[in-house]
C-alpha positions as CSV (number, residue, x, y, z in Angstrom):
1,M,17.4,19.6,-13.0
2,A,16.5,16.0,-10.8
3,S,15.2,16.2,-8.1
4,F,17.9,14.4,-6.2
5,L,20.3,16.7,-7.4
6,I,18.7,19.8,-4.8
7,N,20.3,20.3,-1.9
8,A,22.5,17.7,-2.4
9,E,25.9,17.1,0.1
10,V,28.9,17.1,-2.2
11,L,31.2,14.2,-0.9
12,P,34.7,14.6,-0.9
13,A,36.6,13.7,-4.3
14,P,37.3,9.6,-4.2
15,Q,40.9,8.9,-3.7
16,T,41.5,6.9,-7.0
17,T,45.1,6.8,-6.6
18,G,47.1,5.0,-4.1
19,G,46.2,1.9,-2.1
20,Q,47.0,-1.5,-1.1
21,P,48.5,-3.9,-4.2
22,L,44.6,-5.7,-6.1
23,M,45.5,-9.3,-5.0
24,K,46.6,-8.6,-1.7
25,V,43.2,-6.8,-1.6
26,V,41.7,-9.8,-3.0
27,S,43.5,-12.2,-0.6
28,E,41.7,-10.2,2.4
29,R,38.7,-9.7,1.1
30,K,36.4,-11.3,3.2
31,S,32.3,-10.9,5.1
32,S,32.4,-9.6,8.6
33,R,29.4,-9.5,11.0
34,D,31.1,-7.9,14.1
35,F,30.5,-4.6,14.0
36,Q,31.4,-2.3,16.7
37,E,28.9,-0.1,17.8
38,N,29.5,3.8,18.1
39,Q,31.3,4.0,15.2
40,T,32.0,6.1,12.2
41,V,32.7,5.8,8.8
42,T,34.8,9.2,7.4
43,K,33.1,11.0,4.6
44,Q,36.2,10.1,2.5
45,D,36.0,6.5,3.1
46,L,32.0,6.7,1.8
47,S,33.1,8.8,-0.9
48,N,36.1,6.4,-2.0
49,M,33.7,3.3,-0.8
50,L,30.4,4.3,-3.2
51,W,33.0,6.0,-6.3
52,A,34.6,2.6,-6.1
53,A,31.0,0.4,-6.2
54,W,29.7,3.2,-9.0
55,G,31.4,6.1,-9.3
56,V,32.1,7.9,-12.8
57,T,35.9,7.5,-14.2
58,H,36.2,8.5,-17.9
59,D,34.2,9.5,-20.9
60,G,31.5,9.0,-18.4
61,K,32.1,5.7,-18.1
62,H,31.2,3.8,-14.3
63,T,33.5,1.9,-12.2
64,I,31.4,-1.4,-13.0
65,A,30.1,-2.7,-16.2
66,T,26.9,-3.4,-16.9
67,A,24.6,-5.4,-19.3
68,M,24.3,-3.6,-22.7
69,N,25.2,-0.1,-20.8
70,R,21.8,-0.1,-19.4
71,Q,23.3,1.6,-16.5
72,E,20.5,0.6,-14.0
73,L,22.4,0.5,-10.7
74,V,21.4,2.8,-8.1
75,L,22.5,3.1,-4.9
76,Y,21.3,4.5,-1.2
77,V,23.3,5.1,2.7
78,V,21.4,4.1,5.7
79,T,23.2,5.9,8.1
80,P,21.8,6.7,12.1
81,T,20.5,9.7,11.4
82,E,19.1,9.7,7.3
83,V,18.6,7.7,3.9
84,S,20.4,9.2,1.1
85,R,20.5,8.5,-2.5
86,Y,24.0,8.6,-4.5
87,N,24.4,10.7,-7.4
88,P,27.3,8.9,-9.0
89,E,27.8,11.7,-11.9
90,A,28.3,14.5,-8.8
91,N,29.3,12.5,-6.4
92,T,26.6,13.8,-4.4
93,L,24.7,12.1,-1.3
94,T,20.6,14.1,-0.9
95,V,18.9,13.1,1.9
96,V,15.6,11.4,1.1
97,N,14.1,10.4,4.3
98,T,15.6,11.4,7.9
99,G,15.6,9.1,11.1
100,D,17.2,5.6,11.7
101,F,16.2,3.2,9.3
102,R,18.9,0.5,9.9
103,K,16.5,-1.8,10.9
104,M,14.8,-1.8,7.9
105,A,17.9,-2.6,5.8
106,G,18.8,-5.8,8.1
107,M,16.8,-8.4,9.7
108,Q,20.5,-9.0,11.6
109,E,21.9,-7.4,15.0
110,F,24.8,-6.1,13.2
111,A,23.0,-4.5,10.6
112,F,21.4,-2.3,13.4
113,I,24.1,-0.5,15.0
114,A,26.8,-0.4,12.0
115,P,26.9,3.5,11.0
116,I,26.7,2.2,6.8
117,N,24.1,-0.1,5.4
118,I,24.3,0.7,1.5
119,V,21.1,-0.1,-0.6
120,L,22.1,-1.7,-3.5
121,A,19.2,-1.3,-6.2
122,V,18.6,-1.4,-9.4
123,D,15.9,0.9,-12.3
124,T,13.9,-1.9,-13.7
125,N,13.1,0.6,-16.4
126,K,16.6,0.7,-17.6
127,Q,16.8,-3.0,-17.3
128,D,14.5,-5.7,-16.8
129,K,16.6,-9.1,-16.6
130,P,16.8,-10.1,-13.6
131,E,20.0,-11.8,-14.4
132,F,21.8,-9.2,-15.0
133,Q,20.5,-6.8,-12.2
134,A,22.2,-9.2,-10.6
135,Y,25.2,-9.3,-12.1
136,T,25.0,-5.3,-11.6
137,A,24.4,-5.1,-8.2
138,G,27.3,-8.4,-7.8
139,A,29.9,-6.4,-9.5
140,A,29.5,-3.1,-7.4
141,S,28.8,-5.0,-4.1
142,Q,32.7,-6.7,-4.7
143,N,34.3,-3.3,-5.6
144,I,32.8,-2.2,-1.9
145,Y,34.7,-5.9,-0.8
146,L,37.6,-4.9,-2.0
147,Y,37.7,-0.9,-1.3
148,C,36.7,-2.3,2.6
149,A,39.7,-4.9,2.9
150,Q,42.2,-2.1,2.2
151,A,41.0,0.7,3.8
152,G,41.0,-1.8,6.6
153,L,36.5,-1.8,7.0
154,K,34.5,-4.7,7.7
155,T,31.5,-5.5,5.4
156,V,28.8,-7.8,4.7
157,V,26.4,-8.0,1.7
158,R,22.8,-9.6,2.9
159,A,19.5,-10.7,1.1
160,G,18.0,-9.8,4.6
161,F,15.9,-6.6,4.9
162,D,12.5,-5.5,5.5
163,R,10.9,-6.0,1.4
164,D,7.6,-3.8,2.3
165,K,9.4,-1.1,4.9
166,L,13.1,-0.2,3.3
167,P,11.7,0.6,0.0
168,Q,8.8,2.8,1.7
169,A,12.0,4.2,3.6
170,L,13.8,5.1,1.0
171,K,11.1,7.4,-0.8
172,M,11.7,4.7,-3.7
173,P,9.9,5.1,-6.9
174,A,8.0,2.4,-8.5
175,N,10.3,1.0,-11.0
176,E,13.3,1.1,-8.2
177,K,14.1,-2.6,-7.0
178,I,16.0,-3.5,-4.2
179,L,18.3,-6.3,-4.6
180,F,20.6,-6.2,-2.0
181,V,22.0,-4.6,1.5
182,Q,25.9,-4.3,2.1
183,T,26.3,-3.7,5.7
184,V,29.7,-1.6,6.4
185,G,31.3,-0.5,9.5
186,K,34.5,-1.1,12.3
């Protein structure tokens, strides 16, 4: 059993039906940087958002395509109290470190107060081509944007983060590389 499955928190089942019409959500998708302090994102919203970004749909397929089906995406969730790694097959989060690492996950003040920073990383052993890695992370980010637009949450994707300290806080293996961080809140 993979080490990231031990002591994993099972998230609520993602809600894969309902919501707003796609074209309405696309028209309302936007970047926001005015997050309120001391707000939370529900476990249901987090589960739905992670599923939209990289969940498993049918026949082991993910919600986004990857070049050559390499399935290289890795998601970490940074909260005020911990960092967790998402396992899409089991829909779980496994704590990899405890503490508030939001200042490493962002360079702007809003990232320090938002309740969630999602780290979009890739496994370079699975996919070594930067353009394909960027496509994968971009597709996942867009699905987070669309989920947030329909759920009334705010989000913004960023390339600004502490490139030296954040991988250490995430306890990332050497073959993983962070591409973006996406801040989520209210």
